[in-house]
HTML snippet that shows the backbone in 3Dmol.js (N, CA, C, O; Angstrom):
<script src="https://3Dmol.org/build/3Dmol-min.js"></script>
<div id="view" style="width:600px;height:400px;position:relative"></div>
<script>
const pdb = `
ATOM      1  N   MET A   1     -49.757  61.553  30.857  1.00  0.00           N
ATOM      2  CA  MET A   1     -50.084  60.300  31.342  1.00  0.00           C
ATOM      3  C   MET A   1     -49.976  60.254  32.861  1.00  0.00           C
ATOM      4  O   MET A   1     -48.985  60.766  33.382  1.00  0.00           O
ATOM      5  N   THR A   2     -50.939  59.667  33.633  1.00  0.00           N
ATOM      6  CA  THR A   2     -51.098  59.709  35.037  1.00  0.00           C
ATOM      7  C   THR A   2     -49.795  58.712  35.301  1.00  0.00           C
ATOM      8  O   THR A   2     -49.087  58.118  34.487  1.00  0.00           O
ATOM      9  N   ASN A   3     -49.746  58.765  36.911  1.00  0.00           N
ATOM     10  CA  ASN A   3     -48.542  57.714  37.292  1.00  0.00           C
ATOM     11  C   ASN A   3     -49.309  56.381  37.239  1.00  0.00           C
ATOM     12  O   ASN A   3     -48.716  55.401  36.787  1.00  0.00           O
ATOM     13  N   ILE A   4     -50.722  56.250  37.713  1.00  0.00           N
ATOM     14  CA  ILE A   4     -51.259  54.873  37.582  1.00  0.00           C
ATOM     15  C   ILE A   4     -51.267  54.326  36.065  1.00  0.00           C
ATOM     16  O   ILE A   4     -51.054  53.135  35.836  1.00  0.00           O
ATOM     17  N   ALA A   5     -51.512  55.214  35.090  1.00  0.00           N
ATOM     18  CA  ALA A   5     -51.363  54.719  33.648  1.00  0.00           C
ATOM     19  C   ALA A   5     -50.022  54.264  33.596  1.00  0.00           C
ATOM     20  O   ALA A   5     -49.798  53.111  33.227  1.00  0.00           O
ATOM     21  N   ARG A   6     -48.962  55.145  33.969  1.00  0.00           N
ATOM     22  CA  ARG A   6     -47.550  54.581  33.751  1.00  0.00           C
ATOM     23  C   ARG A   6     -47.229  53.324  34.208  1.00  0.00           C
ATOM     24  O   ARG A   6     -46.445  52.556  33.649  1.00  0.00           O
ATOM     25  N   GLU A   7     -47.925  53.084  35.376  1.00  0.00           N
ATOM     26  CA  GLU A   7     -47.659  51.900  36.177  1.00  0.00           C
ATOM     27  C   GLU A   7     -48.216  50.738  35.582  1.00  0.00           C
ATOM     28  O   GLU A   7     -47.634  49.655  35.639  1.00  0.00           O
ATOM     29  N   ILE A   8     -49.463  50.917  34.933  1.00  0.00           N
ATOM     30  CA  ILE A   8     -50.092  49.938  34.245  1.00  0.00           C
ATOM     31  C   ILE A   8     -49.487  49.534  33.076  1.00  0.00           C
ATOM     32  O   ILE A   8     -49.374  48.335  32.822  1.00  0.00           O
ATOM     33  N   LEU A   9     -49.008  50.559  32.192  1.00  0.00           N
ATOM     34  CA  LEU A   9     -47.978  50.287  31.261  1.00  0.00           C
ATOM     35  C   LEU A   9     -46.798  49.591  31.351  1.00  0.00           C
ATOM     36  O   LEU A   9     -46.494  48.750  30.505  1.00  0.00           O
ATOM     37  N   PHE A  10     -46.004  49.894  32.425  1.00  0.00           N
ATOM     38  CA  PHE A  10     -44.986  49.252  32.777  1.00  0.00           C
ATOM     39  C   PHE A  10     -45.257  47.743  33.240  1.00  0.00           C
ATOM     40  O   PHE A  10     -44.418  46.889  32.952  1.00  0.00           O
ATOM     41  N   GLU A  11     -46.368  47.410  33.925  1.00  0.00           N
ATOM     42  CA  GLU A  11     -46.664  46.015  34.371  1.00  0.00           C
ATOM     43  C   GLU A  11     -46.910  45.333  33.024  1.00  0.00           C
ATOM     44  O   GLU A  11     -46.230  44.384  32.635  1.00  0.00           O
ATOM     45  N   THR A  12     -47.859  45.839  32.378  1.00  0.00           N
ATOM     46  CA  THR A  12     -48.127  45.193  30.934  1.00  0.00           C
ATOM     47  C   THR A  12     -46.931  44.884  30.136  1.00  0.00           C
ATOM     48  O   THR A  12     -46.708  43.809  29.578  1.00  0.00           O
ATOM     49  N   SER A  13     -46.146  45.978  30.134  1.00  0.00           N
ATOM     50  CA  SER A  13     -44.789  45.720  29.166  1.00  0.00           C
ATOM     51  C   SER A  13     -43.983  44.477  29.641  1.00  0.00           C
ATOM     52  O   SER A  13     -43.541  43.590  28.911  1.00  0.00           O
ATOM     53  N   SER A  14     -43.860  44.577  31.101  1.00  0.00           N
ATOM     54  CA  SER A  14     -43.174  43.489  31.705  1.00  0.00           C
ATOM     55  C   SER A  14     -43.597  42.088  31.451  1.00  0.00           C
ATOM     56  O   SER A  14     -42.833  41.139  31.275  1.00  0.00           O
ATOM     57  N   GLN A  15     -44.956  42.056  31.451  1.00  0.00           N
ATOM     58  CA  GLN A  15     -45.797  40.777  31.237  1.00  0.00           C
ATOM     59  C   GLN A  15     -45.508  40.412  29.848  1.00  0.00           C
ATOM     60  O   GLN A  15     -45.302  39.227  29.583  1.00  0.00           O
ATOM     61  N   ILE A  16     -45.470  41.358  28.884  1.00  0.00           N
ATOM     62  CA  ILE A  16     -45.219  41.023  27.426  1.00  0.00           C
ATOM     63  C   ILE A  16     -43.979  40.502  27.146  1.00  0.00           C
ATOM     64  O   ILE A  16     -43.811  39.559  26.373  1.00  0.00           O
ATOM     65  N   LEU A  17     -42.841  41.239  27.916  1.00  0.00           N
ATOM     66  CA  LEU A  17     -41.547  40.645  27.672  1.00  0.00           C
ATOM     67  C   LEU A  17     -41.328  39.260  28.319  1.00  0.00           C
ATOM     68  O   LEU A  17     -40.632  38.418  27.751  1.00  0.00           O
ATOM     69  N   GLU A  18     -41.910  39.030  29.482  1.00  0.00           N
ATOM     70  CA  GLU A  18     -41.858  37.814  30.102  1.00  0.00           C
ATOM     71  C   GLU A  18     -42.509  36.697  29.194  1.00  0.00           C
ATOM     72  O   GLU A  18     -41.869  35.672  28.958  1.00  0.00           O
ATOM     73  N   ALA A  19     -43.722  36.881  28.707  1.00  0.00           N
ATOM     74  CA  ALA A  19     -44.364  36.249  27.891  1.00  0.00           C
ATOM     75  C   ALA A  19     -43.558  35.904  26.491  1.00  0.00           C
ATOM     76  O   ALA A  19     -43.524  34.756  26.049  1.00  0.00           O
ATOM     77  N   THR A  20     -43.081  36.726  26.010  1.00  0.00           N
ATOM     78  CA  THR A  20     -42.312  36.577  24.703  1.00  0.00           C
ATOM     79  C   THR A  20     -41.093  35.830  24.966  1.00  0.00           C
ATOM     80  O   THR A  20     -40.654  35.089  24.087  1.00  0.00           O
ATOM     81  N   GLU A  21     -40.544  35.939  26.003  1.00  0.00           N
ATOM     82  CA  GLU A  21     -39.231  35.166  26.333  1.00  0.00           C
ATOM     83  C   GLU A  21     -39.630  33.639  26.557  1.00  0.00           C
ATOM     84  O   GLU A  21     -39.073  32.657  26.067  1.00  0.00           O
ATOM     85  N   PHE A  22     -40.715  33.676  27.407  1.00  0.00           N
ATOM     86  CA  PHE A  22     -41.379  32.009  27.401  1.00  0.00           C
ATOM     87  C   PHE A  22     -41.882  31.611  26.072  1.00  0.00           C
ATOM     88  O   PHE A  22     -41.745  30.433  25.742  1.00  0.00           O
ATOM     89  N   LEU A  23     -42.341  32.287  25.422  1.00  0.00           N
ATOM     90  CA  LEU A  23     -42.867  31.759  24.088  1.00  0.00           C
ATOM     91  C   LEU A  23     -41.663  31.469  23.219  1.00  0.00           C
ATOM     92  O   LEU A  23     -41.791  30.487  22.489  1.00  0.00           O
ATOM     93  N   ASN A  24     -40.680  32.038  23.163  1.00  0.00           N
ATOM     94  CA  ASN A  24     -39.364  31.882  22.395  1.00  0.00           C
ATOM     95  C   ASN A  24     -38.740  30.484  22.800  1.00  0.00           C
ATOM     96  O   ASN A  24     -38.446  29.615  21.979  1.00  0.00           O
ATOM     97  N   ILE A  25     -38.582  30.381  24.113  1.00  0.00           N
ATOM     98  CA  ILE A  25     -38.132  29.290  24.697  1.00  0.00           C
ATOM     99  C   ILE A  25     -38.952  28.047  24.123  1.00  0.00           C
ATOM    100  O   ILE A  25     -38.462  27.159  23.425  1.00  0.00           O
ATOM    101  N   SER A  26     -40.160  28.125  24.495  1.00  0.00           N
ATOM    102  CA  SER A  26     -41.218  27.185  24.371  1.00  0.00           C
ATOM    103  C   SER A  26     -41.334  26.808  22.636  1.00  0.00           C
ATOM    104  O   SER A  26     -41.648  25.696  22.211  1.00  0.00           O
ATOM    105  N   ASP A  27     -41.107  27.629  22.048  1.00  0.00           N
ATOM    106  CA  ASP A  27     -40.974  27.415  20.466  1.00  0.00           C
ATOM    107  C   ASP A  27     -39.891  26.523  20.308  1.00  0.00           C
ATOM    108  O   ASP A  27     -40.071  25.428  19.775  1.00  0.00           O
ATOM    109  N   GLN A  28     -38.754  26.893  20.730  1.00  0.00           N
ATOM    110  CA  GLN A  28     -37.768  25.959  20.509  1.00  0.00           C
ATOM    111  C   GLN A  28     -37.723  24.574  21.092  1.00  0.00           C
ATOM    112  O   GLN A  28     -37.007  23.688  20.627  1.00  0.00           O
ATOM    113  N   GLU A  29     -38.599  24.406  22.239  1.00  0.00           N
ATOM    114  CA  GLU A  29     -38.953  23.108  22.818  1.00  0.00           C
ATOM    115  C   GLU A  29     -39.663  22.458  21.806  1.00  0.00           C
ATOM    116  O   GLU A  29     -39.343  21.324  21.449  1.00  0.00           O
ATOM    117  N   ILE A  30     -40.635  23.093  21.289  1.00  0.00           N
ATOM    118  CA  ILE A  30     -41.535  22.442  20.174  1.00  0.00           C
ATOM    119  C   ILE A  30     -40.859  21.830  19.049  1.00  0.00           C
ATOM    120  O   ILE A  30     -41.102  20.701  18.622  1.00  0.00           O
ATOM    121  N   ILE A  31     -39.924  22.707  18.553  1.00  0.00           N
ATOM    122  CA  ILE A  31     -39.159  22.227  17.538  1.00  0.00           C
ATOM    123  C   ILE A  31     -38.223  20.890  17.831  1.00  0.00           C
ATOM    124  O   ILE A  31     -37.944  19.991  17.038  1.00  0.00           O
ATOM    125  N   ASN A  32     -37.854  21.028  19.118  1.00  0.00           N
ATOM    126  CA  ASN A  32     -36.815  19.963  19.689  1.00  0.00           C
ATOM    127  C   ASN A  32     -37.834  18.570  19.665  1.00  0.00           C
ATOM    128  O   ASN A  32     -37.425  17.456  19.337  1.00  0.00           O
ATOM    129  N   LEU A  33     -39.207  18.869  20.070  1.00  0.00           N
ATOM    130  CA  LEU A  33     -40.123  17.731  20.157  1.00  0.00           C
ATOM    131  C   LEU A  33     -40.305  17.056  18.996  1.00  0.00           C
ATOM    132  O   LEU A  33     -40.213  15.831  18.910  1.00  0.00           O
ATOM    133  N   PHE A  34     -40.615  17.951  17.894  1.00  0.00           N
ATOM    134  CA  PHE A  34     -40.840  17.401  16.769  1.00  0.00           C
ATOM    135  C   PHE A  34     -39.745  16.674  16.206  1.00  0.00           C
ATOM    136  O   PHE A  34     -40.056  15.697  15.525  1.00  0.00           O
ATOM    137  N   ALA A  35     -38.467  16.950  16.348  1.00  0.00           N
ATOM    138  CA  ALA A  35     -37.260  16.142  16.183  1.00  0.00           C
ATOM    139  C   ALA A  35     -37.397  14.726  16.831  1.00  0.00           C
ATOM    140  O   ALA A  35     -37.274  13.659  16.229  1.00  0.00           O
ATOM    141  N   GLU A  36     -37.675  14.894  18.167  1.00  0.00           N
ATOM    142  CA  GLU A  36     -37.672  13.599  18.955  1.00  0.00           C
ATOM    143  C   GLU A  36     -38.909  12.801  18.455  1.00  0.00           C
ATOM    144  O   GLU A  36     -38.740  11.582  18.425  1.00  0.00           O
ATOM    145  N   TYR A  37     -39.997  13.218  18.100  1.00  0.00           N
ATOM    146  CA  TYR A  37     -41.146  12.517  17.440  1.00  0.00           C
ATOM    147  C   TYR A  37     -40.478  11.587  16.342  1.00  0.00           C
ATOM    148  O   TYR A  37     -40.601  10.367  16.234  1.00  0.00           O
ATOM    149  N   GLU A  38     -39.727  12.473  15.539  1.00  0.00           N
ATOM    150  CA  GLU A  38     -39.239  11.813  14.240  1.00  0.00           C
ATOM    151  C   GLU A  38     -38.244  10.708  14.463  1.00  0.00           C
ATOM    152  O   GLU A  38     -38.037   9.823  13.633  1.00  0.00           O
ATOM    153  N   GLN A  39     -37.560  10.816  15.776  1.00  0.00           N
ATOM    154  CA  GLN A  39     -36.573   9.811  16.230  1.00  0.00           C
ATOM    155  C   GLN A  39     -37.182   8.869  16.853  1.00  0.00           C
ATOM    156  O   GLN A  39     -36.493   7.869  17.054  1.00  0.00           O
ATOM    157  N   ALA A  40     -38.265   8.846  17.235  1.00  0.00           N
ATOM    158  CA  ALA A  40     -39.113   7.803  18.246  1.00  0.00           C
ATOM    159  C   ALA A  40     -39.126   6.520  17.643  1.00  0.00           C
ATOM    160  O   ALA A  40     -39.344   6.431  16.435  1.00  0.00           O
ATOM    161  N   GLN A  41     -38.908   5.468  18.373  1.00  0.00           N
ATOM    162  CA  GLN A  41     -38.917   3.973  17.473  1.00  0.00           C
ATOM    163  C   GLN A  41     -40.535   3.544  17.567  1.00  0.00           C
ATOM    164  O   GLN A  41     -41.209   3.276  16.572  1.00  0.00           O
ATOM    165  N   SER A  42     -41.054   3.529  19.000  1.00  0.00           N
ATOM    166  CA  SER A  42     -42.168   2.874  18.945  1.00  0.00           C
ATOM    167  C   SER A  42     -43.558   3.676  18.859  1.00  0.00           C
ATOM    168  O   SER A  42     -43.461   4.901  18.928  1.00  0.00           O
ATOM    169  N   THR A  43     -44.654   3.202  18.738  1.00  0.00           N
ATOM    170  CA  THR A  43     -45.769   4.046  18.753  1.00  0.00           C
ATOM    171  C   THR A  43     -45.976   4.752  20.206  1.00  0.00           C
ATOM    172  O   THR A  43     -46.352   5.916  20.348  1.00  0.00           O
ATOM    173  N   PHE A  44     -45.700   3.942  21.150  1.00  0.00           N
ATOM    174  CA  PHE A  44     -45.860   4.710  22.572  1.00  0.00           C
ATOM    175  C   PHE A  44     -44.947   5.923  22.678  1.00  0.00           C
ATOM    176  O   PHE A  44     -45.451   6.922  23.191  1.00  0.00           O
ATOM    177  N   GLU A  45     -43.599   5.997  22.246  1.00  0.00           N
ATOM    178  CA  GLU A  45     -42.954   6.987  22.257  1.00  0.00           C
ATOM    179  C   GLU A  45     -43.466   8.193  21.539  1.00  0.00           C
ATOM    180  O   GLU A  45     -43.319   9.319  22.015  1.00  0.00           O
ATOM    181  N   LYS A  46     -44.061   7.976  20.407  1.00  0.00           N
ATOM    182  CA  LYS A  46     -44.426   8.816  19.493  1.00  0.00           C
ATOM    183  C   LYS A  46     -45.690   9.491  20.093  1.00  0.00           C
ATOM    184  O   LYS A  46     -45.866  10.708  20.033  1.00  0.00           O
ATOM    185  N   GLN A  47     -46.578   8.608  20.688  1.00  0.00           N
ATOM    186  CA  GLN A  47     -47.856   9.256  21.380  1.00  0.00           C
ATOM    187  C   GLN A  47     -47.531   9.980  22.526  1.00  0.00           C
ATOM    188  O   GLN A  47     -48.144  11.035  22.693  1.00  0.00           O
ATOM    189  N   GLU A  48     -46.504   9.565  23.546  1.00  0.00           N
ATOM    190  CA  GLU A  48     -46.026  10.461  24.591  1.00  0.00           C
ATOM    191  C   GLU A  48     -45.518  11.970  24.128  1.00  0.00           C
ATOM    192  O   GLU A  48     -45.759  12.981  24.788  1.00  0.00           O
ATOM    193  N   THR A  49     -44.862  11.957  23.029  1.00  0.00           N
ATOM    194  CA  THR A  49     -44.185  13.015  22.455  1.00  0.00           C
ATOM    195  C   THR A  49     -45.331  14.036  22.004  1.00  0.00           C
ATOM    196  O   THR A  49     -45.304  15.221  22.336  1.00  0.00           O
ATOM    197  N   VAL A  50     -46.375  13.454  21.191  1.00  0.00           N
ATOM    198  CA  VAL A  50     -47.459  14.222  20.672  1.00  0.00           C
ATOM    199  C   VAL A  50     -48.056  14.830  21.932  1.00  0.00           C
ATOM    200  O   VAL A  50     -48.255  16.043  21.979  1.00  0.00           O
ATOM    201  N   GLU A  51     -48.367  13.983  23.021  1.00  0.00           N
ATOM    202  CA  GLU A  51     -48.906  14.625  24.009  1.00  0.00           C
ATOM    203  C   GLU A  51     -48.187  15.926  24.763  1.00  0.00           C
ATOM    204  O   GLU A  51     -48.699  16.912  25.293  1.00  0.00           O
ATOM    205  N   VAL A  52     -47.178  15.642  24.645  1.00  0.00           N
ATOM    206  CA  VAL A  52     -46.401  17.027  25.253  1.00  0.00           C
ATOM    207  C   VAL A  52     -46.312  18.097  24.323  1.00  0.00           C
ATOM    208  O   VAL A  52     -46.324  19.254  24.744  1.00  0.00           O
ATOM    209  N   ILE A  53     -46.218  17.829  23.011  1.00  0.00           N
ATOM    210  CA  ILE A  53     -46.546  18.712  22.002  1.00  0.00           C
ATOM    211  C   ILE A  53     -47.647  19.711  22.123  1.00  0.00           C
ATOM    212  O   ILE A  53     -47.619  20.942  22.125  1.00  0.00           O
ATOM    213  N   CYS A  54     -48.627  18.850  22.224  1.00  0.00           N
ATOM    214  CA  CYS A  54     -50.168  19.282  22.390  1.00  0.00           C
ATOM    215  C   CYS A  54     -50.155  20.190  23.673  1.00  0.00           C
ATOM    216  O   CYS A  54     -50.411  21.383  23.514  1.00  0.00           O
ATOM    217  N   LYS A  55     -49.897  19.751  24.844  1.00  0.00           N
ATOM    218  CA  LYS A  55     -49.894  20.523  25.901  1.00  0.00           C
ATOM    219  C   LYS A  55     -49.225  21.834  25.826  1.00  0.00           C
ATOM    220  O   LYS A  55     -49.698  22.879  26.270  1.00  0.00           O
ATOM    221  N   THR A  56     -48.003  21.693  25.187  1.00  0.00           N
ATOM    222  CA  THR A  56     -47.246  22.995  25.041  1.00  0.00           C
ATOM    223  C   THR A  56     -47.880  23.951  24.369  1.00  0.00           C
ATOM    224  O   THR A  56     -47.950  25.083  24.847  1.00  0.00           O
ATOM    225  N   LEU A  57     -48.424  23.649  23.185  1.00  0.00           N
ATOM    226  CA  LEU A  57     -49.159  24.467  22.240  1.00  0.00           C
ATOM    227  C   LEU A  57     -50.309  24.896  22.964  1.00  0.00           C
ATOM    228  O   LEU A  57     -50.514  26.107  22.880  1.00  0.00           O
ATOM    229  N   MET A  58     -51.116  24.243  23.650  1.00  0.00           N
ATOM    230  CA  MET A  58     -52.178  24.894  24.426  1.00  0.00           C
ATOM    231  C   MET A  58     -51.870  25.964  25.311  1.00  0.00           C
ATOM    232  O   MET A  58     -52.517  27.010  25.373  1.00  0.00           O
ATOM    233  N   ILE A  59     -50.689  25.634  26.119  1.00  0.00           N
ATOM    234  CA  ILE A  59     -50.063  26.602  27.057  1.00  0.00           C
ATOM    235  C   ILE A  59     -49.742  27.964  26.294  1.00  0.00           C
ATOM    236  O   ILE A  59     -50.151  29.068  26.652  1.00  0.00           O
ATOM    237  N   ASN A  60     -49.020  27.728  25.289  1.00  0.00           N
ATOM    238  CA  ASN A  60     -48.701  28.967  24.359  1.00  0.00           C
ATOM    239  C   ASN A  60     -49.927  29.702  23.772  1.00  0.00           C
ATOM    240  O   ASN A  60     -49.921  30.932  23.729  1.00  0.00           O
ATOM    241  N   MET A  61     -50.945  29.005  23.333  1.00  0.00           N
ATOM    242  CA  MET A  61     -52.217  29.475  22.848  1.00  0.00           C
ATOM    243  C   MET A  61     -52.963  30.448  24.031  1.00  0.00           C
ATOM    244  O   MET A  61     -53.424  31.568  23.811  1.00  0.00           O
ATOM    245  N   GLN A  62     -52.964  29.729  25.364  1.00  0.00           N
ATOM    246  CA  GLN A  62     -53.408  30.435  26.330  1.00  0.00           C
ATOM    247  C   GLN A  62     -52.927  31.770  26.711  1.00  0.00           C
ATOM    248  O   GLN A  62     -53.613  32.774  26.899  1.00  0.00           O
ATOM    249  N   ILE A  63     -51.519  31.627  26.807  1.00  0.00           N
ATOM    250  CA  ILE A  63     -50.635  32.848  26.954  1.00  0.00           C
ATOM    251  C   ILE A  63     -50.822  33.935  25.963  1.00  0.00           C
ATOM    252  O   ILE A  63     -50.996  35.115  26.266  1.00  0.00           O
ATOM    253  N   GLU A  64     -50.775  33.453  24.748  1.00  0.00           N
ATOM    254  CA  GLU A  64     -51.267  34.555  23.758  1.00  0.00           C
ATOM    255  C   GLU A  64     -52.636  35.235  23.903  1.00  0.00           C
ATOM    256  O   GLU A  64     -52.742  36.460  23.950  1.00  0.00           O
ATOM    257  N   GLU A  65     -53.681  34.394  23.971  1.00  0.00           N
ATOM    258  CA  GLU A  65     -54.811  34.918  24.256  1.00  0.00           C
ATOM    259  C   GLU A  65     -54.885  35.799  25.552  1.00  0.00           C
ATOM    260  O   GLU A  65     -55.525  36.849  25.487  1.00  0.00           O
ATOM    261  N   GLU A  66     -54.392  35.510  26.495  1.00  0.00           N
ATOM    262  CA  GLU A  66     -54.625  36.032  27.895  1.00  0.00           C
ATOM    263  C   GLU A  66     -53.924  37.353  27.964  1.00  0.00           C
ATOM    264  O   GLU A  66     -54.436  38.343  28.487  1.00  0.00           O
ATOM    265  N   ILE A  67     -52.528  37.331  27.324  1.00  0.00           N
ATOM    266  CA  ILE A  67     -51.641  38.412  27.403  1.00  0.00           C
ATOM    267  C   ILE A  67     -51.690  39.302  26.083  1.00  0.00           C
ATOM    268  O   ILE A  67     -52.069  40.473  26.083  1.00  0.00           O
ATOM    269  N   PHE A  68     -51.309  38.685  25.091  1.00  0.00           N
ATOM    270  CA  PHE A  68     -51.258  39.571  23.717  1.00  0.00           C
ATOM    271  C   PHE A  68     -52.342  40.310  23.215  1.00  0.00           C
ATOM    272  O   PHE A  68     -52.269  41.459  22.780  1.00  0.00           O
ATOM    273  N   HIS A  69     -53.750  39.336  23.318  1.00  0.00           N
ATOM    274  CA  HIS A  69     -54.691  39.422  22.590  1.00  0.00           C
ATOM    275  C   HIS A  69     -55.397  40.756  23.647  1.00  0.00           C
ATOM    276  O   HIS A  69     -55.831  41.809  23.179  1.00  0.00           O
ATOM    277  N   SER A  70     -55.385  40.487  24.799  1.00  0.00           N
ATOM    278  CA  SER A  70     -56.205  41.565  25.638  1.00  0.00           C
ATOM    279  C   SER A  70     -55.411  42.748  25.511  1.00  0.00           C
ATOM    280  O   SER A  70     -56.048  43.801  25.479  1.00  0.00           O
ATOM    281  N   VAL A  71     -53.980  42.826  25.420  1.00  0.00           N
ATOM    282  CA  VAL A  71     -53.293  44.192  25.168  1.00  0.00           C
ATOM    283  C   VAL A  71     -53.602  44.725  23.959  1.00  0.00           C
ATOM    284  O   VAL A  71     -53.945  45.904  24.038  1.00  0.00           O
ATOM    285  N   LEU A  72     -53.598  44.305  22.972  1.00  0.00           N
ATOM    286  CA  LEU A  72     -54.017  44.477  21.577  1.00  0.00           C
ATOM    287  C   LEU A  72     -55.349  44.976  21.461  1.00  0.00           C
ATOM    288  O   LEU A  72     -55.605  45.879  20.664  1.00  0.00           O
ATOM    289  N   LYS A  73     -56.371  44.368  22.322  1.00  0.00           N
ATOM    290  CA  LYS A  73     -57.932  44.753  22.251  1.00  0.00           C
ATOM    291  C   LYS A  73     -57.944  46.109  22.806  1.00  0.00           C
ATOM    292  O   LYS A  73     -58.550  47.033  22.264  1.00  0.00           O
ATOM    293  N   THR A  74     -57.204  46.236  23.998  1.00  0.00           N
ATOM    294  CA  THR A  74     -57.241  47.529  24.836  1.00  0.00           C
ATOM    295  C   THR A  74     -56.542  48.692  23.955  1.00  0.00           C
ATOM    296  O   THR A  74     -57.161  49.741  23.777  1.00  0.00           O
ATOM    297  N   ALA A  75     -55.372  48.525  23.456  1.00  0.00           N
ATOM    298  CA  ALA A  75     -54.834  49.457  22.368  1.00  0.00           C
ATOM    299  C   ALA A  75     -55.757  49.939  21.410  1.00  0.00           C
ATOM    300  O   ALA A  75     -55.861  51.129  21.112  1.00  0.00           O
ATOM    301  N   LEU A  76     -56.444  48.996  20.916  1.00  0.00           N
ATOM    302  CA  LEU A  76     -57.228  49.313  19.651  1.00  0.00           C
ATOM    303  C   LEU A  76     -58.369  50.074  20.158  1.00  0.00           C
ATOM    304  O   LEU A  76     -58.796  51.047  19.536  1.00  0.00           O
ATOM    305  N   LYS A  77     -58.864  49.689  21.222  1.00  0.00           N
ATOM    306  CA  LYS A  77     -60.125  50.541  21.695  1.00  0.00           C
ATOM    307  C   LYS A  77     -59.707  52.112  22.010  1.00  0.00           C
ATOM    308  O   LYS A  77     -60.500  53.035  21.823  1.00  0.00           O
ATOM    309  N   GLU A  78     -58.390  52.299  22.501  1.00  0.00           N
ATOM    310  CA  GLU A  78     -57.800  53.563  22.749  1.00  0.00           C
ATOM    311  C   GLU A  78     -57.727  54.553  21.583  1.00  0.00           C
ATOM    312  O   GLU A  78     -57.830  55.774  21.698  1.00  0.00           O
ATOM    313  N   LYS A  79     -57.543  53.896  20.483  1.00  0.00           N
ATOM    314  CA  LYS A  79     -57.378  54.704  19.324  1.00  0.00           C
ATOM    315  C   LYS A  79     -58.579  55.320  18.781  1.00  0.00           C
ATOM    316  O   LYS A  79     -58.509  56.032  17.779  1.00  0.00           O
TER     317      LYS A  79
END
`;
const viewer = $3Dmol.createViewer("view");
viewer.addModel(pdb, "pdb");
viewer.setStyle({}, {cartoon: {color: "spectrum"}});
viewer.zoomTo();
viewer.render();
</script>
């Protein structure tokens, strides 16, 4: 493995670790938001919470597509 390949592998591994940590924290936040939704008294509160849940899920999906899917595609092409 060349030095450039090692550097790319390290950079990719760091991105994956950071993304994984972010997604774990985000998943817990989503669970908390669903609990908040259940406790909400008004339709307005529920709607506000749903908007935050949707935005958070969209961010998670984008991270998964941009980081994990591209890495997996690259790894599968190399085999």
